[in-house]
C-alpha positions in Angstrom: 27.8 32.3 -43.0 31.6 32.9 -43.5 32.5 36.4 -45.3 33.3 34.8 -48.8 31.0 31.9 -49.0 31.1 29.7 -52.2 28.1 30.1 -54.6 27.1 26.5 -53.6 26.7 27.6 -49.9 24.8 30.9 -51.2 22.2 29.0 -52.9 21.9 26.5 -50.0 21.6 29.8 -47.3 19.4 31.5 -49.8 16.4 29.3 -49.0 16.1 31.0 -45.8 18.3 34.1 -46.2 17.3 36.4 -49.2 20.7 38.3 -48.5 22.6 35.5 -50.0 20.5 35.1 -53.1 21.3 38.8 -53.7 24.9 38.0 -53.4 24.6 35.2 -55.9 23.1 37.7 -58.3 25.5 40.1 -57.9 28.3 37.8 -58.7 26.6 36.4 -62.0 23.8 39.0 -63.0 26.7 40.8 -65.4 28.2 37.6 -66.9 24.7 36.0 -67.6 23.3 39.2 -69.3 26.5 39.3 -71.4 26.2 35.7 -72.3 22.4 35.9 -73.0 23.2 39.3 -74.9 25.7 37.6 -77.4 23.2 34.4 -77.6 20.0 36.1 -78.3 21.3 39.5 -80.3 19.2 41.8 -78.2 19.9 43.4 -75.2 16.0 43.7 -74.2 15.6 40.1 -74.6 18.6 39.4 -72.9 17.5 41.5 -69.9 14.3 39.8 -69.8 15.9 36.2 -69.7 18.5 37.2 -67.1 15.7 38.3 -64.9 13.5 35.2 -65.9 16.6 32.9 -65.1 17.1 34.3 -61.4 13.5 34.4 -60.9 13.7 30.7 -61.8 16.6 29.8 -59.7 14.9 31.6 -56.9 11.6 29.6 -57.1 13.5 26.3 -57.7 16.0 26.4 -54.9 14.9 23.6 -53.3 15.9 21.4 -56.4 19.3 22.6 -56.1 22.0 19.8 -55.1 25.4 21.5 -55.7 27.4 18.4 -55.5 30.6 20.1 -57.5 32.3 23.6 -57.2 30.8 25.0 -60.1 27.4 23.5 -59.5 25.5 26.9 -58.7 26.8 28.9 -61.7 26.4 25.8 -64.1 22.4 25.2 -62.7 22.1 29.3 -63.5 23.5 28.8 -67.0 21.7 25.9 -67.7 18.1 27.4 -66.5 19.1 30.6 -68.8 19.9 28.1 -71.7 16.3 26.4 -71.3 14.8 29.8 -70.9 16.7 30.8 -74.4 15.7 27.7 -76.3 12.0 28.2 -75.5 12.4 31.9 -76.6 14.1 30.8 -79.8 11.2 28.2 -80.4 8.6 30.6 -79.7 10.6 33.5 -82.2 10.4 30.8 -85.0 7.0 29.9 -84.5 5.9 33.8 -84.6 8.0 34.1 -87.7 6.4 30.8 -89.6 2.8 32.5 -88.6 3.9 36.1 -89.9 5.3 34.1 -93.3 2.1 32.3 -93.6 -0.2 34.9 -92.9 1.9 37.3 -95.4 3.2 39.8 -92.6 6.4 41.2 -93.1 9.2 39.6 -91.4 12.6 41.6 -90.5 15.9 40.1 -92.1 18.6 41.1 -90.0 22.0 42.1 -91.3 25.0 40.5 -89.9 26.4 44.1 -88.6 22.6 44.4 -86.9 24.1 41.5 -84.6 27.6 42.7 -84.2 26.6 46.0 -83.0 24.3 44.5 -80.2 26.8 42.1 -79.4 29.4 44.9 -79.0 26.8 47.1 -77.0 26.1 44.2 -74.8 29.8 43.4 -73.9 29.9 47.1 -73.2 27.1 47.3 -70.8 28.7 44.2 -68.9 31.9 45.8 -68.9 30.5 48.8 -67.5 28.6 47.1 -64.9 31.7 45.3 -63.8 34.0 48.3 -64.0 31.4 50.5 -61.8 31.4 47.5 -59.3 35.1 47.2 -59.5 35.9 51.0 -58.7 33.5 51.1 -55.9 35.5 48.3 -54.3 38.8 50.0 -54.4 40.3 52.1 -51.4 39.4 55.4 -51.4 43.0 56.9 -52.2 43.2 54.6 -55.2 39.8 55.5 -56.5 40.3 59.3 -56.1 44.1 58.7 -57.8 42.5 56.8 -60.8 39.7 59.8 -61.3 42.5 62.1 -61.3 45.2 60.6 -63.4 43.3 58.5 -65.8 39.6 60.4 -66.0 40.9 64.0 -65.6 44.5 63.3 -67.2 46.3 65.2 -64.5 50.1 65.2 -64.0 51.6 63.1 -61.2 52.6 66.2 -59.4 48.7 67.4 -59.3 47.4 64.2 -58.6 49.9 64.2 -55.4 49.0 67.5 -54.5 45.3 66.8 -54.7 45.8 63.5 -52.4 48.3 65.4 -50.2 50.9 62.9 -50.7 54.1 62.4 -52.8 54.3 61.8 -56.5 55.9 58.3 -55.8 52.9 57.2 -53.6 50.3 58.8 -56.1 52.1 56.5 -59.0 51.9 53.6 -56.5 48.2 54.5 -55.7 47.1 54.6 -59.7 49.6 51.3 -60.2 47.7 49.3 -57.5 44.3 50.3 -58.5 45.0 49.5 -62.3 46.3 46.2 -61.1 43.0 45.6 -59.2 40.9 46.9 -62.2 42.7 44.4 -64.3 42.0 41.5 -62.3 38.6 42.3 -61.7 37.9 43.1 -65.4 39.7 39.8 -66.8 36.6 37.9 -67.0 34.7 40.3 -68.9 37.1 41.8 -71.0 37.6 39.7 -74.7 
């Protein structure tokens, strides 16, 4: 398998190579979780449905055809959508049954959903940020830590990195550009 296989190639290879499915999972777990968080309004439900969607995809790899470039993520998100619809049907039946027997039904405030959605988006952003930081070259990662996190002046960053202030600025600039590119799909 080449170094950067397409999603379709990964799912075809995953039929005999679990590492290929792990790579596909790494590519889409954060985005799927974020989408399910927004759609369900509940991070726990989103986590459960994310796991179930990947488990279902893994169990059904033999059915994947992948005729188009975006077939793999569409197949995964379609599976998740069906699971979400089944979850919602179950919740509606459960709510109706609670009402029928006089049990309390929680009335959600819109601000509750907004808070959950914001938290889900932050979780997805945090996961992607951690992966993106880990992928940076070591000097860029250290420069970001010193300048952005620890808020040191460039002179101090340069001393700690044993380089010039101009090189320290370059490391920070390149790292920020790389992070911006990596986070574009997660940021609103």
